[in-house]
C-alpha positions in Angstrom: -26.9 -13.4 -5.7 -25.5 -12.8 -2.2 -25.3 -9.5 -0.4 -21.7 -8.7 0.6 -20.8 -6.0 3.2 -17.4 -4.4 2.8 -16.0 -2.4 5.7 -13.4 0.0 4.3 -13.4 2.3 1.3 -9.7 2.4 0.3 -8.3 0.7 -2.7 -8.6 -2.8 -1.2 -12.3 -2.3 -0.4 -13.1 -0.7 -3.7 -11.2 -3.4 -5.7 -13.0 -6.1 -3.7 -16.4 -4.4 -4.5 -15.4 -4.3 -8.2 -14.6 -8.0 -8.5 -17.5 -9.1 -6.3 -19.9 -7.1 -8.5 -18.3 -8.7 -11.6 -19.0 -12.1 -10.2 -22.7 -11.3 -9.7 -23.0 -10.2 -6.0 -24.8 -7.3 -4.5 -22.4 -5.1 -2.5 -22.7 -2.4 0.2 -19.5 -0.6 1.1 -19.1 1.3 4.4 -16.4 3.9 5.3 -16.0 5.9 8.4 -15.1 9.1 6.4 -15.2 10.4 2.9 -13.6 8.1 0.4 -11.3 10.8 -0.9 -9.6 11.0 2.5 -8.4 7.4 2.3 -4.8 6.2 2.3 -4.9 5.3 -1.4 -5.8 8.8 -2.6 -2.5 10.5 -2.0 -0.4 7.4 -2.7 2.9 7.6 -4.7 1.0 5.7 -7.5 3.7 3.0 -8.0 2.9 -0.5 -9.1 5.9 -2.5 -7.9 6.4 -6.2 -8.6 10.0 -5.3 -7.8 9.1 -5.1 -4.1 9.5 -8.7 -3.1 11.5 -8.3 0.1 9.2 -7.7 3.1 9.7 -4.8 5.6 10.6 -7.4 8.2 14.1 -8.3 7.1 17.6 -8.6 8.7 19.1 -5.3 9.6 15.9 -3.3 9.5 15.6 -3.0 13.3 19.2 -1.6 13.6 18.6 0.8 10.7 15.3 1.9 12.3 17.0 2.6 15.6 19.5 4.8 13.9 16.8 6.7 12.0 14.7 7.2 15.1 17.4 9.5 16.5 16.8 12.1 13.8 13.6 14.2 13.5 13.7 14.3 9.7 14.5 10.7 9.2 12.4 8.4 6.9 11.4 6.0 9.7 10.0 6.6 13.2 8.2 4.7 15.8 6.3 7.0 18.2 7.2 5.8 21.7 4.1 4.9 23.7 3.1 2.3 26.3 0.8 0.2 24.2 0.3 -3.6 24.4 -0.6 -3.9 20.7 2.5 -2.0 19.7 4.8 -4.1 21.9 3.3 -7.3 20.5 3.7 -5.9 16.9 7.3 -5.0 17.7 8.1 -8.4 19.1 6.6 -10.2 16.0 8.5 -7.8 13.7 11.7 -8.7 15.5 11.0 -12.5 15.3 10.4 -12.2 11.5 13.4 -10.1 10.7 15.3 -13.2 9.5 16.8 -14.6 6.2 14.4 -17.5 6.5 11.4 -15.2 6.6 12.6 -13.2 3.6 13.1 -16.4 1.6 9.6 -17.6 2.5 8.0 -14.2 1.6 9.7 -13.5 -1.7 7.6 -15.9 -3.9 4.4 -14.9 -2.1 4.9 -11.2 -2.7 6.2 -11.8 -6.2 3.2 -13.9 -7.3 0.7 -11.5 -5.7 2.3 -8.5 -7.3 2.5 -10.0 -10.8 -1.1 -11.0 -10.5 -2.0 -7.5 -9.6 0.0 -6.0 -12.5 -1.8 -8.3 -15.0 -5.1 -7.2 -13.6 -4.2 -3.5 -13.8 -3.2 -4.1 -17.5 -6.7 -5.7 -18.0 -8.4 -2.7 -16.2 -6.4 -0.2 -18.4 -7.6 -2.0 -21.5 -11.2 -2.9 -20.8 -12.6 0.6 -20.6 -14.2 0.4 -17.2 -11.8 2.8 -15.5 -9.5 5.7 -16.3 -6.3 6.1 -14.3 -3.4 7.2 -16.5 -1.6 3.8 -16.7 2.1 4.0 -17.6 4.7 1.2 -17.9 8.0 3.0 -17.6 9.6 1.0 -14.9 11.0 2.2 -11.6 14.4 3.6 -10.6 16.0 2.9 -7.3 18.5 5.8 -7.0 21.5 5.9 -4.7 24.4 8.3 -3.9 26.7 6.2 -1.7 28.8 3.1 -2.1 27.1 1.4 0.8 23.6 1.9 -0.8 25.0 0.7 -4.1 26.3 -2.5 -2.4 22.8 -3.0 -0.8 21.0 -2.4 -4.1 23.2 -4.6 -6.2 22.5 -7.5 -3.8 18.8 -6.7 -4.0 18.9 -6.7 -7.8 20.6 -10.1 -7.7 17.8 -11.4 -5.4 15.2 -10.0 -7.8 16.7 -11.5 -10.9 17.0 -14.9 -9.3 13.3 -14.6 -8.4 12.4 -13.9 -12.0 11.9 -10.1 -11.6 14.2 -8.3 -14.1 16.6 -5.8 -12.5 19.3 -3.8 -14.3 22.3 -2.1 -12.5 22.9 1.3 -14.1 25.8 3.8 -13.7 25.1 7.5 -13.0 25.3 8.4 -16.7 23.0 5.5 -17.7 20.4 6.8 -15.2 20.8 10.3 -16.7 20.1 8.9 -20.2 16.7 7.8 -19.0 15.9 11.3 -17.8 16.3 13.7 -20.8 14.4 16.6 -19.2 16.0 17.0 -15.8 19.4 16.5 -14.2 19.9 13.5 -11.9 22.9 13.5 -9.5 23.5 10.0 -8.4 26.2 7.4 -8.1 23.9 4.9 -10.0 20.6 3.1 -9.8 18.7 -0.1 -10.3 16.1 -0.1 -13.0 13.1 -2.4 -12.6 11.6 -2.3 -16.1 8.6 -4.4 -15.2 7.2 -1.8 -12.7 4.5 0.7 -13.6 2.7 3.7 -12.3 -0.7 5.4 -12.3 -2.6 8.4 -10.9 -4.2 7.2 -7.7 -6.6 10.2 -7.4 -8.0 9.3 -10.8 -8.2 5.6 -10.0 -10.2 6.1 -6.8 -12.6 8.6 -8.5 -13.0 6.3 -11.5 -13.7 3.2 -9.3 -16.2 5.1 -7.1 -18.1 6.4 -10.2 -18.0 3.0 -11.9 -19.3 1.1 -8.8 -22.1 3.5 -8.2 -23.1 3.3 -11.9 -23.2 -0.5 -11.4 -25.6 -0.2 -8.5 -23.1 -0.7 -5.7 -24.1 1.2 -2.5 -21.3 3.2 -1.0 -22.0 4.7 2.4 -19.5 7.3 3.4 -19.2 8.8 6.9 -20.7 5.7 8.4 -18.5 4.2 11.1 -19.3 0.6 11.9 -20.3 0.2 15.5 -20.9 -3.6 15.7 -22.2 -6.7 14.0 -25.1 -9.1 14.3 -24.1 -12.7 14.7 -25.8 -16.1 14.6 -23.4 -18.8 15.6 -20.3 -18.6 13.4 -21.9 -16.3 10.9 -22.2 -12.5 10.6 -25.7 -11.6 9.7 -25.7 -7.8 9.8 -23.5 -4.7 10.0 -24.4 -2.0 12.5 -23.7 1.7 12.1 -24.9 4.8 13.8 -27.4 5.2 11.0 -28.9 1.7 10.9 -28.4 -2.0 10.6 -27.7 -3.7 7.3 -28.3 -7.5 6.8 -25.5 -9.2 4.9 -24.7 -12.7 3.7 -20.9 -12.3 4.1 -18.5 -9.7 5.4 -15.2 -8.3 4.1 -12.9 -6.4 6.5 -10.8 -4.0 4.4 -10.4 -1.2 7.0 -6.7 -0.4 6.4 -5.0 0.9 9.6 -8.4 0.8 11.4 -8.9 -2.9 10.7 -7.8 -4.0 14.3 -10.6 -1.8 15.8 -13.1 -3.5 13.4 -11.6 -6.9 14.1 -11.9 -6.4 17.9 -15.7 -6.0 17.5 -15.6 -9.6 16.2 -13.3 -10.8 19.0 -10.4 -11.1 16.6 -6.9 -9.9 17.7 -5.3 -8.6 14.5 -1.6 -7.4 14.9 -1.3 -4.3 12.7 0.1 -0.8 13.1 -0.6 2.3 11.1 2.5 3.6 9.3 1.9 7.3 8.5 3.2 8.6 5.2 3.1 12.1 3.6 2.9 13.4 0.0 2.7 16.7 -1.8 2.4 17.7 -5.4 4.4 20.1 -7.6 2.2 21.4 -10.4 3.1 22.0 -14.0 6.7 20.9 -13.8 8.4 21.9 -17.1 11.5 19.7 -16.5 9.6 16.7 -15.2 10.9 13.3 -14.2 10.0 10.6 -16.7 10.7 7.4 -14.8 9.2 7.1 -11.2 12.0 6.8 -8.7 12.8 5.9 -5.1 15.6 8.0 -3.6 17.1 5.3 -1.6 19.0 7.0 1.2 16.1 9.4 1.8 13.4 6.7 1.4 11.4 9.3 -0.6 9.7 8.8 -3.9 9.1 10.9 -7.1 6.3 10.0 -9.4 5.3 11.9 -12.6 1.5 12.3 -13.0 0.8 14.1 -16.2 2.5 17.5 -16.0 2.7 17.3 -12.2 5.2 15.5 -9.9 4.2 13.9 -6.6 6.8 13.4 -3.9 6.0 11.0 -1.0 7.8 9.4 1.8 8.4 8.5 5.5 7.1 5.7 7.6 5.9 6.9 11.0 4.5 4.1 13.1 2.1 6.1 15.3 -1.1 4.1 15.7 -4.0 5.9 14.1 -2.7 9.4 14.8 -3.4 11.6 11.7 -1.6 14.8 12.7 0.9 16.2 10.3 4.5 16.2 11.5 6.2 18.9 9.4 9.7 17.7 10.4 8.9 14.5 8.4 7.8 16.5 5.4 11.0 18.7 5.7 13.0 15.5 5.5 11.4 14.7 2.1 11.9 18.3 0.8 15.6 18.4 1.9 16.3 15.1 0.1 14.9 16.0 -3.3 17.5 18.4 -4.5 20.3 16.0 -3.6 19.0 13.8 -6.4 17.2 16.3 -8.8 19.2 19.6 -8.4 17.3 21.6 -11.0 13.8 20.9 -9.8 12.9 23.7 -7.5 11.1 22.5 -4.3 10.0 24.6 -1.4 8.5 23.5 1.9 4.8 23.1 1.2 2.1 24.7 3.4 0.6 22.3 5.9 -2.7 22.4 4.1 -1.0 21.2 0.9 0.4 18.1 2.6 -1.5 14.9 2.3 -1.1 12.2 4.9 -2.4 8.7 5.2 -1.9 5.6 7.3 -0.5 2.4 5.7 -1.7 -0.7 7.5 1.5 -2.5 8.4 1.6 -6.2 9.5 4.5 -7.3 11.7 5.9 -9.7 9.1 5.5 -7.5 6.0 2.9 -9.7 4.4 -0.8 -8.7 4.0 -3.7 -10.5 5.7 -5.9 -12.0 2.9 -8.3 -14.8 3.7 -10.9 -16.2 6.0 -10.6 -16.6 9.8 -11.4 -19.9 11.6 -13.8 -18.1 14.0 -16.4 -17.3 11.3 -17.8 -19.0 8.3 -18.5 -15.9 6.2 -15.8 -13.4 7.0 -12.8 -12.6 4.8 -10.1 -10.2 5.8 -8.1 -8.0 3.3 -5.7 -5.6 5.0 -2.1 -5.2 6.2 -0.6 -4.3 2.8 1.8 -1.7 4.3 3.1 0.6 1.6 1.8 -1.6 -1.2 -1.9 -1.3 -0.9 -2.3 0.4 -4.2 0.1 -1.9 -6.0 -1.7 -5.0 -4.6 -5.3 -3.8 -4.8 -6.6 -5.6 -7.9 -5.0 -8.9 -6.9 -6.4 -8.7 -3.4 -9.9 -7.7 -4.7 -9.9 -10.6 -7.1 -8.8 -13.1 -4.4 -11.5 -11.7 -2.0 -14.1 -12.3 -4.7 -12.8 -15.9 -5.3 -12.8 -16.6 -1.5 -16.4 -15.4 -1.1 -17.3 -17.7 -4.0 -15.6 -20.7 -2.4 -11.9 -20.9 -3.2 -9.0 -18.6 -4.3 -8.3 -20.0 -7.8 -5.7 -17.3 -8.8 -3.1 -18.3 -6.2 -2.6 -20.0 -2.9 -3.4 -17.5 -0.1 -2.5 -19.7 2.9 0.7 -17.7 3.5 -1.5 -14.6 4.0 -3.8 -16.1 6.7 -5.2 -13.6 9.2 -4.9 -16.3 11.8 -1.1 -16.8 11.5 -0.3 -15.0 14.7 -3.2 -16.4 16.8 
């Protein structure tokens, strides 16, 4: 039984701990803050095998430039003179090609489908409670240009083996008996699902602790002990911990951790916001992405969570209420009879999604070390891809990734 150290207590770190414990390892998990503050906790809760097109794609840079001119827009890059940001932007530009999209689709599809199967297993085996629902996902649009874009995307999905149905406005309304939906139409991805991320994180932490996993909150990692090409210990302000292997799952802070190992990991934090409406009587039934607004609506029991925006701002955790206002203003354009007011700042959750420059996660070993596995860079799909990543991390620690080929996710691919 090996002792595995995991740096990062978000969904990726917790899922890695779960599957490593299942395979017989002793695990200690480190997080620089309280687990409940992590990016996964306020997530939109969507499990999306439909999301097979990476963020780095043709047209995204031009679209992003237009969005940046408006303070309430769904996408923003905070201007700053930063070498890492410039490198990330250059790599993003280089990968915004049709060839990269074609290369990425099967990788993201297979990883997402593996994750959904594992979520189904977790929902059935009794270890965890997280309000698993398989009602699909609606991509809602109001304009002809968005319809054209989404019909093309539906065709791409169907050709890749992910079912997508093009719906008219009335057909969308038929799926929502409790609330009015004002749209031109939508794409239904019936294979998508959703869950309550708050409950999932709480349930995972409780389960892991009950299984003897050590979870050390509020312990920032300050360095590592090394012998040759092996990591032998993890250092924090409260002590040194010997380990047999290391997993880096630090989300948006992964580059800082990687630098302590002399690894240059290209990754930027993409800030997102969410807030909850409580006890909604005319609640949404099917989770939705409001396409033009790039905002989401996810039912969670009697509540409704709205989320959105992608603000590339390093590890800045301040709340930009203009971004939140953009989400609020968009909602009634789609759901006119759901009353939404601007939330107080202390009711707004924010988190950083770890965004790689090519839209693919980093999952796998690095050539520099014999006993280090990285698991980060999942962008807005960390929750969706958590179980698959955790399973693959466990397999890699045990010798080989049997569930799927992970070479396309290599952390060394930009070295």
